[in-house]
C-alpha positions in Angstrom: 0.9 -22.0 27.8 -1.0 -18.9 26.8 2.1 -17.2 25.3 2.9 -20.4 23.4 -0.7 -20.5 22.1 -0.5 -16.8 21.1 2.7 -17.4 19.2 0.7 -19.3 16.7 0.5 -16.6 14.1 -2.7 -18.0 12.5 -4.5 -18.1 15.8 -3.3 -14.7 16.8 -4.3 -13.3 13.4 -7.8 -14.6 13.9 -8.0 -13.2 17.4 -6.7 -9.7 16.4 -9.0 -9.8 13.4 -12.0 -10.5 15.6 -11.1 -7.7 17.9 -10.9 -5.3 15.0 -14.2 -6.6 13.7 -15.9 -6.1 17.0 -14.6 -2.6 17.4 -15.6 -1.5 13.9 -19.0 -3.2 14.2 -19.9 -0.9 17.0 -19.3 2.0 14.7 -21.3 0.4 11.9 -24.4 -0.1 14.0 -24.2 3.3 15.6 -23.5 5.1 12.3 -20.4 6.7 13.9 -18.8 7.6 10.6 -21.9 7.9 8.4 -21.1 11.4 7.4 -17.5 10.6 6.5 -18.7 7.6 4.5 -21.1 9.8 2.4 -18.2 12.3 1.8 -16.0 9.5 0.4 -18.9 7.9 -1.5 -19.2 11.1 -3.5 -16.1 10.1 -5.4 -17.9 7.1 -6.8 -20.3 9.2 -9.0 -18.0 9.4 -12.0 -19.0 6.8 -14.6 -22.2 8.2 -16.1 -23.1 10.8 -18.8 -26.4 12.7 -19.2 -29.0 11.1 -21.4 -29.9 12.7 -24.8 -33.5 11.9 -24.0 -33.8 14.8 -21.6 -33.4 18.5 -22.4 -33.9 21.5 -20.2 -35.5 24.9 -21.1 -33.8 27.1 -18.5 -34.9 30.4 -17.1 -31.2 31.4 -16.9 -29.3 34.6 -16.5 -29.8 35.6 -20.1 -33.6 35.2 -19.7 -33.8 37.3 -16.6 -31.8 40.2 -18.1 -33.7 43.4 -18.9 -35.2 43.8 -22.3 -34.4 43.7 -25.1 -31.9 40.9 -24.3 -34.0 39.1 -21.7 -37.5 39.2 -20.3 -36.9 41.0 -17.0 -37.1 40.0 -13.4 -38.6 36.5 -13.2 -41.0 37.2 -10.3 -42.7 40.0 -12.3 -43.6 37.9 -15.3 -47.2 37.5 -16.4 -48.5 34.1 -17.2 -48.6 34.9 -21.0 -44.8 34.6 -21.1 -45.0 31.0 -19.8 -47.9 30.4 -22.2 -45.8 31.5 -25.3 -42.8 29.3 -24.3 -44.9 26.2 -23.4 -46.9 26.5 -26.6 -43.8 26.5 -28.7 -42.4 23.5 -26.8 -45.7 21.6 -27.2 -45.6 22.3 -31.0 -42.2 20.5 -31.0 -44.0 17.3 -30.0 -42.1 16.3 -26.8 -42.8 12.8 -25.4 -43.2 14.4 -21.9 -43.2 18.0 -20.7 -42.3 18.6 -17.1 -42.8 22.1 -15.7 -41.0 22.8 -12.5 -43.6 25.3 -11.3 -46.7 24.9 -9.2 -49.0 27.7 -10.5 -51.1 27.4 -7.3 -52.3 31.1 -7.4 -54.1 33.3 -9.9 -52.4 36.4 -11.1 -53.0 39.3 -8.7 -51.7 42.2 -10.8 -52.0 43.5 -14.3 -48.9 44.0 -16.2 -47.8 47.4 -17.4 -47.9 46.2 -21.0 -51.6 45.5 -20.7 -52.2 49.0 -19.5 -50.2 50.3 -22.4 -52.4 48.4 -24.8 -55.5 49.8 -23.2 -54.1 53.3 -23.4 -53.3 53.0 -27.1 -56.8 51.6 -27.8 -58.5 54.5 -25.9 -56.3 57.1 -27.6 -57.3 55.8 -31.0 -61.1 55.9 -30.2 -63.0 58.9 -31.7 -65.8 59.3 -29.1 -65.9 59.3 -25.4 -68.6 56.6 -25.6 -66.2 54.2 -27.3 -63.5 55.1 -24.8 -65.8 54.3 -21.9 -66.9 51.0 -23.4 -63.2 50.0 -23.8 -62.5 50.9 -20.2 -65.6 49.0 -18.9 -64.7 45.9 -20.9 -61.1 46.0 -19.5 -62.4 46.3 -15.9 -64.9 43.4 -16.5 -62.1 41.1 -17.8 -59.6 41.9 -15.0 -61.7 42.5 -12.0 -61.7 38.9 -11.0 -58.3 37.2 -10.5 -60.0 33.9 -11.1 -60.7 34.9 -14.6 -57.5 36.6 -15.5 -57.1 36.5 -19.4 -53.4 35.8 -19.2 -54.0 33.0 -16.7 -56.6 31.7 -19.1 -54.2 31.9 -21.9 -51.7 29.7 -20.0 -54.5 27.3 -19.0 -55.5 26.9 -22.6 -52.0 26.1 -23.7 -51.6 23.5 -20.9 -54.9 22.0 -21.9 -53.7 21.7 -25.5 -50.8 19.5 -24.7 -50.3 15.9 -23.6 -48.2 14.1 -21.0 -47.6 17.3 -19.0 -46.4 17.1 -15.4 -46.7 20.0 -13.0 -45.2 20.5 -9.6 -47.0 19.9 -6.3 -45.7 20.0 -2.7 -46.5 18.5 0.6 -46.8 21.2 3.2 -45.7 21.1 6.8 -49.1 19.8 7.9 -49.1 16.9 5.6 -51.4 18.6 3.2 -50.7 19.1 -0.5 -50.2 22.4 -2.4 -51.4 21.9 -5.9 -51.8 24.0 -9.1 -55.2 25.7 -9.7 -57.7 23.4 -11.3 -57.7 25.4 -14.5 -53.9 24.6 -14.9 -54.0 21.0 -13.8 -57.1 19.8 -15.5 -55.1 18.1 -18.3 -51.8 17.5 -16.4 -50.3 15.0 -13.9 -49.0 16.2 -10.6 -45.6 15.3 -9.3 -44.3 16.0 -5.8 -41.1 17.9 -5.6 -40.3 17.8 -1.9 -36.7 17.2 -1.1 -34.8 15.7 1.8 -31.1 16.3 2.7 -28.4 14.3 4.4 -26.4 15.6 7.4 -24.0 17.4 5.1 -26.9 19.3 3.4 -26.7 17.3 0.1 -29.6 16.1 -1.8 -29.0 12.4 -2.8 -32.3 10.6 -2.4 -36.0 11.1 -2.9 -39.2 9.5 -1.6 -40.9 8.1 -4.8 -44.5 8.1 -3.5 -46.4 10.3 -1.0 -49.8 9.4 0.6 -51.9 12.6 1.2 -54.5 12.0 3.8 -56.7 14.9 2.9 -57.1 13.6 -0.6 -56.9 9.9 0.5 -54.6 9.5 -2.5 -51.0 8.6 -3.3 -49.0 11.0 -5.5 -45.8 10.1 -7.3 -42.6 12.1 -7.0 -42.1 14.4 -10.0 -39.3 12.3 -11.4 -41.4 9.1 -11.1 -44.4 10.8 -12.7 -42.4 11.9 -15.7 -40.7 8.5 -16.1 -44.1 6.7 -16.0 -45.4 9.0 -18.7 -42.3 8.5 -20.9 -42.3 4.7 -20.5 -46.1 4.6 -20.7 -46.2 2.4 -17.6 -48.7 2.5 -14.8 -46.1 1.5 -12.3 -42.3 1.1 -12.0 -40.5 -1.1 -9.5 -38.0 1.0 -7.7 -35.5 -0.5 -5.1 -35.7 1.5 -1.9 -33.2 2.2 0.7 -34.8 3.3 4.0 -38.0 4.0 2.0 -36.2 6.3 -0.4 -34.7 6.0 -3.8 -31.0 6.9 -4.0 -30.6 9.1 -7.1 -27.8 8.5 -9.4 -26.0 11.5 -10.9 -24.8 11.7 -14.5 -22.7 14.7 -14.6 -21.6 17.9 -12.9 -23.9 20.9 -12.6 -25.1 22.2 -16.1 -24.2 18.9 -17.9 -27.6 18.3 -19.4 -28.5 20.0 -22.7 -30.0 23.4 -21.8 -31.7 26.0 -23.9 -32.5 29.5 -22.8 -36.2 30.2 -22.1 -36.0 33.6 -23.8 -34.6 32.0 -27.0 -37.6 29.6 -27.0 -40.0 32.5 -26.6 -38.3 34.4 -29.4 -38.4 31.5 -31.8 -34.6 31.1 -31.9 -34.7 27.4 -31.0 -35.7 24.8 -33.6 -38.7 23.1 -32.2 -37.5 19.7 -33.7 -35.1 19.6 -30.8 -38.0 18.8 -28.5 -39.4 16.0 -30.6 -39.9 12.8 -28.6 -37.8 14.1 -25.7 -38.5 14.8 -22.1 -38.5 18.6 -21.8 -38.1 20.1 -18.4 -38.8 23.8 -17.8 -37.3 25.4 -14.7 -35.0 28.0 -13.3 -31.2 27.8 -13.3 -30.5 31.5 -12.5 -29.4 31.6 -8.9 -29.6 35.4 -8.9 -33.4 35.3 -9.4 -34.4 32.3 -7.3 -32.4 29.9 -5.1 -33.7 26.7 -6.5 -30.3 25.0 -6.3 -28.8 22.3 -4.0 -25.5 20.5 -3.4 -25.4 16.9 -4.6 -22.7 14.2 -4.7 -21.6 15.6 -8.0 -21.5 19.3 -7.0 -18.8 20.0 -4.4 -18.3 23.8 -5.1 -21.1 24.7 -7.5 -24.7 23.8 -6.5 -26.9 22.0 -9.0 -30.2 23.7 -10.2 -33.3 21.9 -8.9 -34.6 21.3 -12.4 -31.3 19.5 -13.3 -31.5 17.4 -10.2 -35.0 16.3 -11.4 -33.3 15.4 -14.7 -30.8 13.2 -12.9 -33.6 11.5 -10.9 -35.6 10.9 -14.0 -32.6 9.4 -15.8 -31.9 7.1 -12.8 -35.4 5.6 -13.3 -35.3 5.5 -17.1 -31.9 3.8 -17.2 -32.6 1.6 -14.2 -29.3 2.8 -12.6 -30.7 2.6 -9.1 -28.3 2.7 -6.2 -28.6 0.8 -2.9 -26.3 1.2 0.1 -24.5 -1.8 1.4 -26.3 -3.4 4.3 -24.8 -3.3 7.7 -24.6 -7.1 7.9 -22.7 -7.1 4.6 -20.4 -4.5 5.9 -19.6 -6.7 9.0 -18.9 -9.7 6.8 -16.5 -7.7 4.6 -14.5 -6.2 7.5 -14.4 -9.6 9.3 -13.0 -11.2 6.1 -10.5 -8.4 5.6 -9.4 -8.1 9.2 -8.8 -11.8 9.8 -7.3 -12.6 6.4 -5.0 -9.7 6.3 -3.9 -9.9 9.9 -2.9 -13.5 9.4 -1.0 -12.7 6.2 0.7 -9.6 7.8 1.9 -11.9 10.6 4.1 -13.7 8.2 5.3 -10.9 5.8 8.1 -8.4 6.2 7.2 -4.8 6.8 8.0 -4.0 3.1 5.8 -6.7 1.7 3.1 -6.0 4.3 3.1 -2.3 3.3 2.8 -3.2 -0.3 0.0 -5.6 0.4 -1.8 -3.1 2.5 -1.6 -0.4 -0.2 -2.6 -2.9 -2.9 -5.6 -4.0 -0.8 -6.7 -0.4 -0.2 -6.4 0.2 -4.0 -8.2 -3.0 -4.8 -11.1 -2.2 -2.5 -11.4 1.3 -3.9 -11.5 -0.1 -7.4 -14.1 -2.7 -6.2 -16.2 0.1 -4.8 -16.3 1.8 -8.2 -17.1 -1.6 -9.9 -20.0 -2.2 -7.5 -21.2 1.3 -7.9 -21.6 0.7 -11.6 -23.6 -2.4 -10.6 -25.9 -0.3 -8.4 -24.3 -1.0 -5.0 -22.6 1.7 -2.9 -20.0 0.0 -0.7 -19.1 1.5 2.6 -16.1 3.8 2.1 -14.8 4.0 5.7 -14.9 0.7 7.7 -13.1 -1.6 5.2 -10.3 0.9 4.9 -10.1 1.1 8.6 -10.1 -2.7 8.8 -7.1 -2.8 6.4 -5.1 -0.2 8.3 -5.9 -1.6 11.7 -5.0 -5.1 10.6 -1.7 -3.8 9.4 -1.1 -2.0 12.7 -2.5 -4.8 14.8 -0.3 -7.4 13.1 2.9 -5.5 13.8 1.9 -4.6 17.4 1.4 -8.4 17.9 4.6 -9.3 16.2 6.6 -6.7 18.2 5.4 -7.7 21.6 4.7 -11.4 21.1 5.7 -13.2 17.9 9.0 -11.4 17.1 10.2 -10.7 20.6 12.5 -13.7 20.5 13.5 -12.9 17.0 14.6 -9.4 18.1 16.6 -10.8 21.0 18.4 -13.1 18.6 19.1 -10.3 16.2 20.4 -8.2 19.0 22.5 -11.1 20.3 24.1 -11.8 16.9 24.4 -8.3 15.4 28.0 -7.9 16.7 29.1 -11.4 15.7 27.9 -12.1 12.1 27.3 -10.2 8.9 24.0 -8.4 8.1 23.2 -11.1 5.7 23.4 -13.8 8.4 21.5 -11.5 10.8 18.7 -11.3 8.3 18.7 -15.0 7.9 18.6 -15.6 11.6 15.9 -13.1 12.2 13.7 -14.7 9.5 14.4 -18.2 10.8 15.0 -17.9 14.6 14.2 -21.6 15.1 17.5 -22.4 13.3 19.4 -21.1 16.3 19.6 -22.9 19.6 20.9 -20.4 22.1 20.9 -22.9 24.9 23.8 -24.9 23.4 24.2 -27.8 21.1 26.8 -30.0 19.5 27.6 -29.2 15.9 30.3 -29.7 13.3 32.0 -26.3 12.9 35.0 -24.8 11.3 37.0 -22.7 13.7 39.5 -20.0 12.8 42.3 -18.4 14.8 44.7 -15.7 13.7 47.5 -14.0 15.6 50.0 -11.3 14.7 53.6 -12.5 14.5 56.0 -10.7 16.9 53.3 -8.2 18.0 55.0 -7.6 21.3 58.2 -6.4 19.7 56.4 -4.4 17.1 54.2 -2.6 19.7 57.3 -1.7 21.7 59.0 -0.2 18.7 56.0 1.8 17.6 54.4 4.9 19.1 51.3 3.8 21.1 48.6 5.8 19.3 50.0 4.8 15.9 50.1 1.1 16.9 46.5 1.2 18.2 45.4 2.9 15.0 47.2 0.4 12.8 45.8 -2.6 14.8 42.3 -1.2 14.6 42.6 -0.8 10.9 43.9 -4.3 10.6 41.1 -5.8 12.6 38.4 -3.8 10.8 39.6 -5.1 7.4 39.9 -8.7 8.6 36.5 -8.6 10.2 34.9 -7.3 7.0 36.5 -10.2 5.1 35.3 -12.8 7.7 31.7 -11.4 7.5 31.9 -11.3 3.7 32.3 -15.1 3.9 29.5 -15.4 6.4 31.7 -16.2 9.3 30.8 -15.5 13.0 33.1 -13.2 14.9 33.8 -14.9 18.3 36.2 -12.7 20.1 39.4 -10.5 20.0 42.1 -11.3 22.5 44.9 -8.8 22.3 46.2 -9.2 18.7 44.4 -12.5 18.2 41.1 -13.0 16.4 38.7 -15.9 16.6 35.8 -16.9 14.4 33.8 -19.9 13.2 31.4 -21.2 10.6 28.3 -23.4 10.5 26.9 -21.6 13.5 24.6 -20.1 14.5 22.9 -21.2 11.2 23.9 -24.3 9.2 26.3 -23.8 6.2 26.8 -26.8 4.1 30.1 -25.4 2.6 31.4 -24.0 5.9 35.0 -25.4 5.3 35.2 -23.9 1.9 34.0 -20.5 3.2 36.7 -20.6 5.9 39.5 -21.4 3.4 38.3 -18.7 1.0 38.2 -16.2 3.8 41.7 -17.0 5.0 43.2 -16.7 1.5 41.6 -13.3 1.0 42.9 -12.2 4.4 46.4 -13.1 3.3 46.1 -11.3 0.0 44.5 -8.2 1.5 47.3 -8.0 4.1 49.8 -7.7 1.3 47.9 -4.7 0.0 47.9 -3.2 3.5 51.7 -3.7 3.5 52.0 -1.3 0.6 49.9 1.3 2.4 51.7 0.9 5.7 55.1 1.0 4.1 54.2 4.3 2.4 53.0 5.6 5.8 56.2 4.5 7.6 54.5 1.9 9.7 55.7 -1.6 10.6 54.6 -4.5 8.4 52.3 -6.9 10.2 52.3 -10.6 9.3 50.0 -13.2 10.8 49.6 -16.9 11.5 46.3 -18.7 11.0 44.9 -22.0 12.2 41.8 -23.6 10.8 40.1 -26.8 12.1 36.9 -28.6 11.4 35.2 -30.8 13.9 32.5 -31.2 16.5 32.1 -28.5 19.2 29.6 -27.2 21.6 27.9 -24.0 20.4 25.8 -21.7 22.5 25.7 -18.8 24.9 28.3 -19.1 27.6 29.0 -16.7 30.5 27.4 -15.4 33.7 23.7 -14.4 34.2 24.7 -10.8 33.7 27.1 -11.2 30.8 27.5 -14.0 28.2 28.7 -14.5 24.7 27.7 -16.8 21.8 30.8 -19.0 21.3 32.2 -22.4 20.6 34.0 -24.7 23.0 35.6 -28.1 22.8 38.7 -30.0 21.5 38.1 -28.7 17.9 38.7 -25.2 19.2 41.8 -26.1 21.1 43.3 -27.9 18.1 42.6 -24.8 15.9 44.5 -22.7 18.5 47.4 -25.1 18.5 47.5 -25.1 14.7 47.8 -21.3 14.6 50.5 -21.1 17.2 52.4 -24.3 17.8 52.2 -25.9 14.4 52.9 -22.8 12.4 55.8 -21.8 14.5 57.3 -25.4 14.3 57.2 -25.6 10.5 57.5 -21.9 9.5 54.1 -21.9 7.8 51.4 -19.2 7.9 48.1 -21.1 7.4 47.8 -24.5 9.1 44.8 -26.8 9.0 43.9 -30.3 10.1 41.1 -30.6 7.6 42.7 -32.6 4.8 42.6 -31.8 1.1 39.8 -29.9 -0.5 39.1 -30.0 -4.3 39.1 -26.3 -4.9 42.3 -25.5 -3.0 46.0 -26.2 -3.3 46.9 -27.9 0.0 49.9 -29.9 1.0 50.3 -32.4 3.8 53.1 -31.2 6.2 53.6 -34.0 8.8 51.9 -36.3 11.4 52.2 -34.8 14.8 51.1 -34.8 18.4 50.1 -31.2 19.3 50.9 -29.9 22.8 48.7 -31.4 25.4 47.3 -34.0 22.9 47.9 -37.8 22.9 46.3 -38.6 19.5 48.3 -37.8 16.4 46.9 -35.7 13.6 48.0 -34.9 10.1 49.0 -31.3 9.5 48.2 -29.5 6.2 49.1 -26.1 4.9 46.6 -24.1 2.9 48.6 -22.5 0.1 46.1 -21.0 -2.5 43.0 -21.6 -4.5 43.7 -24.0 -7.3 42.5 -21.5 -9.9 45.2 -19.0 -8.9 48.0 -21.4 -7.9 51.4 -20.6 -9.6 53.7 -23.2 -11.3 56.2 -22.5 -8.5 53.7 -23.3 -5.8 52.6 -26.5 -7.5 56.2 -27.6 -7.9 56.8 -26.9 -4.3 53.8 -29.0 -3.2 55.0 -31.9 -5.5 58.5 -31.9 -4.2 57.4 -31.7 -0.6 54.9 -34.6 -1.0 57.7 -36.7 -2.6 60.0 -35.8 0.2 57.4 -36.6 2.9 56.7 -40.0 1.3 60.4 -40.9 1.3 60.8 -39.6 4.9 58.0 -41.8 6.1 59.6 -44.8 4.4 62.9 -43.7 6.1 64.5 -43.2 2.7 66.3 -40.1 4.0 68.6 -39.8 1.0 65.6 -39.4 -1.4 63.8 -37.2 1.1 66.9 -34.9 1.4 67.0 -34.6 -2.4 63.3 -33.6 -2.6 63.3 -31.2 0.3 66.5 -29.5 -1.0 64.6 -28.5 -4.2 62.8 -25.6 -2.4 65.4 -23.8 -0.3 63.1 -20.8 0.3 60.3 -22.9 1.8 60.6 -23.0 5.6 58.7 -26.2 6.0 60.9 -28.0 3.5 64.0 -26.7 5.3 62.7 -27.9 8.6 62.1 -31.4 7.3 65.5 -31.3 5.5 67.3 -30.7 8.7 65.4 -33.5 10.4 66.2 -35.9 7.6 69.9 -35.0 7.6 70.1 -35.7 11.4 68.3 -39.0 11.0 70.6 -40.0 8.1 73.5 -39.5 10.4 71.9 -41.7 13.0 71.3 -38.8 15.3 68.1 -38.7 17.5 65.5 -36.0 16.8 63.9 -34.6 19.9 60.1 -35.3 19.9 60.2 -37.8 17.0 58.9 -41.3 17.8 59.7 -44.6 16.1 56.4 -44.4 14.3 57.6 -41.1 12.6 55.0 -39.1 14.6 56.6 -35.8 15.8 55.5 -34.3 19.2 55.4 -30.5 19.1 56.7 -29.2 22.4 56.0 -25.5 22.2 52.5 -24.0 22.6 
């Protein structure tokens, strides 16, 4: 009962699909493949381009080269260098200026260039008094780090601008590290803390931070810049686990970048900055390691200032990303697992493989589509669901659904052509192995005088010749979709319309027989050239009801046919052909596509009911005029014979002296004309064949 229930492919597909869903759901809710999912998801970030609203002034390798090309080591700069660059940017009228530095300390050293200026001024003074006054003034200006002139220069530049955002950071204790008040008095602070996934990639940010010591909430740097640019007090950002997934719009160094030193030296047209978001930060990894791996940087890390640019553009363009929910993932894998398993249960391995590959490709394409819509689909479990459904369906089919099908295929592989085996395997219900009555066409063939020929031929040569003969005949029979029943010595048996129905089974049998005869003539030419004896055959074909099924013992059985139809076919091959000198005898009557002649009405050996004998001569399309004349003369003679007009019959049968059947009937008519008795012939003109 359970096996029968499980053989329902839809029910089994649902059960297998639910098992797959349950197994994968455990992984979903335990984040078993979360890292792998993120790795595959990185491939989705490929349909964006950097905004022309954002430019970067980069402290790059050129800037940190030694003078005169660059400005020297970044860490030894004085604040006036920042002041010069920022002042030039401000004069370009940017919409927002974001500076990726904190400036949380005062300068604690005096640059060598300042001492050089003091030295020149002192050397140019005439009196010691003037020199002393210059020195005292210098000491007064620089003795307090809180009143460093170069810091003041930078502070003044920052105070002159508008919509400026400076860095701030949350420290390990939850406090905030901010720029000095002189730098931040006219600016907005933006938090630049970062968080990494398990693979060390930066892909999300926390948009807002509450700082308890200030009892205030600070925006992330990217959000602060975006609010300034959009002139909005608040922006609604969809969150995923309290963080905003940043979109990425290009590989590292994709955003427009201008060298910091070129800005300082006036080599950059300030109009470039007009109404733009200008970000200032480091990109030279040799000077400072402000660089991180992102979904768009597999081998080359992305500078921190460019990551900020991507985060800002995510907010400006509204291209927010949200990961697929776990419940949604379960729904997707449930749908895929059940639907595909059910379909795979019905498809061949070729079409199942194509469907599996197509579904994998379709889901991958869907993932890219939904990414553009802001949804990151899971990139592991749906693919596993498709693969496991494919495997699960074929495991089920192998051990349950197709078990009988394989047995049938194995059972019939030696009997029928590959074409029929495929049909049987695809439709096993068409075959009833237990036995059934069915109309079939049965075929028998036998080699004439095989005993004599075998005795006259060397054994190995005769075996080789017979094997060649059987191989060729078997191929022809299978070509016409016949079923090989058995070989008995030099005899061969086959049948049609079983194990699967064939509406034209009689026509297939007749066509097969005629091709066997013509092919045998070709073999004669080959054997004659090889010095081998020429084999000729007799064939009997009969159509009627028979029992078809597996017959034999428990340990060994064959699929065969039994019944009177089979016996008649055997008698036609042996007794009838021998009596009339024919080669292909049937009891199936005329057939529109074939040239057939009626031979006689007889009682076969062991039979009490008369039947009409017919000889299959050729296909009508290939019949010769001589064959057609022979059939016509014979039919005329047979009609006269049955009317006991033996004179006319003798005249007609005499017209074909080379036809054994005509000569047999001629001798019979001559005897009857003389009043002689013909052994086996009844008064009803039915002839009893004595020999088997």
